[in-house]
NUPAPA-321388 format. One record per residue (C-alpha): x, z, y. Coordinates in steps of 0.001 Angstrom, whole numbers. Each point is the difference from the previous one (the first is absolute). Example, Ala and Ser with C-alpha at 12.3 -4.5 7.8 and 13.67 -1.06 7.14 Angstrom:
BEGIN
<<12300; 7800; -4500>>
<<1370; -660; 3440>>
END
This chain:
BEGIN
<<-269877; 56508; -20250>>
<<-3656; -827; 453>>
<<-3428; 1253; -997>>
<<-936; -1719; -3249>>
<<-3441; 1584; -280>>
<<-2307; 2581; 1537>>
<<-2335; 1630; -2506>>
<<-3173; 2059; 216>>
<<-2575; 1272; -2467>>
<<-3637; 888; -440>>
<<-884; 3053; -2124>>
<<15; -778; -3734>>
<<-292; 2076; -3157>>
<<2871; 153; -2457>>
<<-1036; -700; -3615>>
<<-989; 3272; -1642>>
<<91; 1968; 3250>>
<<-2862; 1487; 2003>>
<<1613; -296; 3426>>
<<646; -2965; 2247>>
<<3427; -994; 1246>>
<<1506; -2243; 2655>>
<<3012; -954; -2141>>
<<-1350; -3481; -818>>
<<1516; -1760; 3003>>
<<-264; -3734; 598>>
<<1726; -2226; 2526>>
<<-2114; -822; 3034>>
<<-104; -3265; 1905>>
<<710; 109; 3695>>
<<1035; 2744; 2374>>
<<-588; 3731; -543>>
<<-44; 2766; 2590>>
<<2216; 2941; -969>>
<<-610; 3226; 1887>>
<<990; 3651; -488>>
<<-2168; 252; -3137>>
<<1324; -3193; -1591>>
<<-1516; -3416; -640>>
<<-3457; -203; 1543>>
<<-2563; -528; -2764>>
<<2127; 1365; -2845>>
<<-1703; 2431; -2396>>
<<1521; 3467; -381>>
<<-2029; 1990; -2512>>
<<2095; 3131; -546>>
<<967; 1343; 3405>>
<<1746; 3022; -1494>>
<<2811; -2094; -1479>>
<<-306; -3385; 1706>>
<<-147; -1286; 3532>>
<<438; 2070; 3118>>
<<2290; -547; 2944>>
<<3262; 558; -1905>>
<<-845; -2375; -2838>>
<<-2110; -2488; 1876>>
<<1734; -3083; -1428>>
<<1453; -416; -3479>>
<<2788; -2595; -358>>
<<1579; -1698; -2990>>
<<3077; -2225; 176>>
<<-80; -3377; -1692>>
<<3354; 605; -1715>>
<<-1417; 3146; -1586>>
<<-3123; -1760; -1253>>
<<2182; -2837; -1306>>
<<1950; 2622; -1958>>
<<-3244; 1379; -1427>>
<<-1216; -3488; -909>>
<<3206; -550; -1981>>
<<-256; 3483; -1553>>
<<-3626; -426; -1075>>
<<233; -3697; -794>>
<<-2680; -1310; 2339>>
<<-350; -626; 3741>>
<<-2073; 2223; 2260>>
<<-2483; -1155; 2591>>
<<291; 1586; 3467>>
<<-1833; 3327; 17>>
<<522; 674; -3714>>
<<1930; 3198; 734>>
<<-2569; 1081; 2586>>
<<2201; -1036; 2905>>
<<-1348; -798; 3453>>
<<2997; -2115; 967>>
<<2417; -2087; -2040>>
<<3281; -798; 1787>>
<<2392; -2742; -1100>>
<<3653; 634; -881>>
<<-484; 3783; -41>>
<<1242; 2337; -2725>>
<<-1775; 3375; 138>>
<<3242; 1738; -952>>
<<1543; -1041; 3337>>
<<-2635; 1815; 2087>>
<<323; 3513; 1445>>
<<-2240; 2411; 1890>>
<<11; -923; 3681>>
<<664; -3699; -562>>
<<-2296; -2214; 2039>>
<<-1697; -3308; -755>>
<<-864; -2014; 3093>>
<<-2227; -3068; 6>>
<<-1393; -1262; 3289>>
<<-1498; 2990; 1803>>
<<-243; 1998; -3229>>
<<2544; 2773; -599>>
<<-29; 1962; -3278>>
<<2209; 3000; -791>>
<<824; 1080; -3555>>
<<-1123; 3538; -874>>
<<-41; 341; -3804>>
<<203; -1700; -3365>>
<<-2764; -576; -2494>>
<<-391; 2619; -2704>>
<<-1787; -1688; -2935>>
<<-3276; 1468; -1247>>
<<-2507; -389; -2820>>
<<-2104; -2427; 2058>>
<<3017; -2291; 373>>
<<661; 171; -3752>>
<<-3641; -862; -701>>
<<195; -2896; 2457>>
<<3052; -1326; -1852>>
<<-1758; 546; -3354>>
<<3009; 1939; -1262>>
<<-317; 3756; -673>>
<<3807; 273; 99>>
<<355; -1769; 3327>>
<<512; 3170; 2057>>
<<3174; 754; -1954>>
<<1025; -3631; -11>>
<<-407; -255; 3763>>
<<1877; 3256; 574>>
<<2856; -1049; -2273>>
<<280; -3344; 1803>>
<<830; 1857; 3266>>
<<-1420; -2734; 2225>>
<<-2899; 1810; 1687>>
<<-2248; -1619; 2549>>
<<109; 886; 3669>>
<<-2504; 1921; 2169>>
<<30; -448; 3770>>
<<-1600; 1395; 3120>>
<<-1040; -2362; 2779>>
<<2118; 504; 3108>>
<<-1655; -2881; 1845>>
<<-3179; -1766; -1065>>
<<-137; -3740; -248>>
<<-1520; -3049; -1621>>
<<1919; -1278; -3016>>
<<-277; -3091; -2143>>
<<1760; -1466; -3018>>
<<2973; -2097; 1090>>
<<938; 2158; 2982>>
<<3709; 948; 180>>
<<986; 3614; -648>>
<<3012; 1868; 1349>>
<<1308; 2901; -2095>>
<<1659; 2618; 2233>>
<<2005; 2678; -1807>>
<<-378; 3671; 937>>
<<2914; 1193; 2123>>
<<384; 3398; -1652>>
<<1028; 1122; -3470>>
<<-1842; -1944; -2682>>
<<-2750; 1262; -2278>>
<<-670; -3038; -2178>>
<<-3170; -725; -1933>>
<<1653; 509; -3435>>
<<1514; 3320; 1092>>
<<-3294; 1175; 1442>>
<<-1841; -738; -3256>>
<<2731; 1595; -2135>>
<<-121; 3237; 2005>>
<<-3765; 176; 517>>
<<-1223; 3531; -681>>
<<3502; 1390; -523>>
<<1628; 2715; 2043>>
<<2750; -1566; 2104>>
<<3349; 1380; 1068>>
<<153; 1200; 3602>>
<<2039; -3070; 963>>
<<-2451; -2428; -1590>>
<<-3007; 1811; 1444>>
<<1528; -245; 3475>>
<<689; -3710; -542>>
<<-3583; -633; -1095>>
<<-1429; 1947; 2938>>
<<2199; -1930; 2441>>
<<-1771; -3202; -1038>>
<<-3583; -871; 1082>>
<<-1364; 903; -3419>>
<<-3703; 164; -1007>>
<<-1639; 3076; 1504>>
<<-1068; 1334; -3415>>
<<3560; -243; -1335>>
<<1259; 1624; 3202>>
<<-2364; 2933; -522>>
<<1165; 380; -3605>>
<<3644; 22; 1064>>
<<-588; 2430; 2844>>
<<-1752; 2335; -2447>>
<<3264; 191; -2001>>
<<1692; 1946; 2797>>
END
């Protein structure tokens, strides 16, 4: 595996919307510093739902975007899904909470999956895209930064699997907002899950 692209954005308005968004990511040339808040210089316009230490970096796998390109009938440029990092030979369905991606000094740890929203649908110019994305069960990957580092397209990436019981990205999206069984709740809480999801699960006690 290797980094195919690193992508950042400047604030832009969606057609027909009054607010600005950082979803219009574009591949950058050269090296990028990635710290606890994500890619230095990347625009994060809605801090309530985006960014923060437990979703500092958003990853898409190239195999997943290849699947979407075949599904939609056209290729996607890096950043089209709002991703910060595109990794080769990665299928999002094979990723679980607690997995780590290591590239040079940089260490990322998976915390959560993407839950599609209206802004994403507007970006894709498809009002039905939220349902389409959910039905596809190939959600993107949010990570916290365990160790900061400088990254660049072409750098090799090691995918380290979490050593505990798996909570995969498709399962996490399928169960988002649902009340879990005691066994599943314990399994989720045993993984290094996003702090907001942890609080939601702990509130179910």
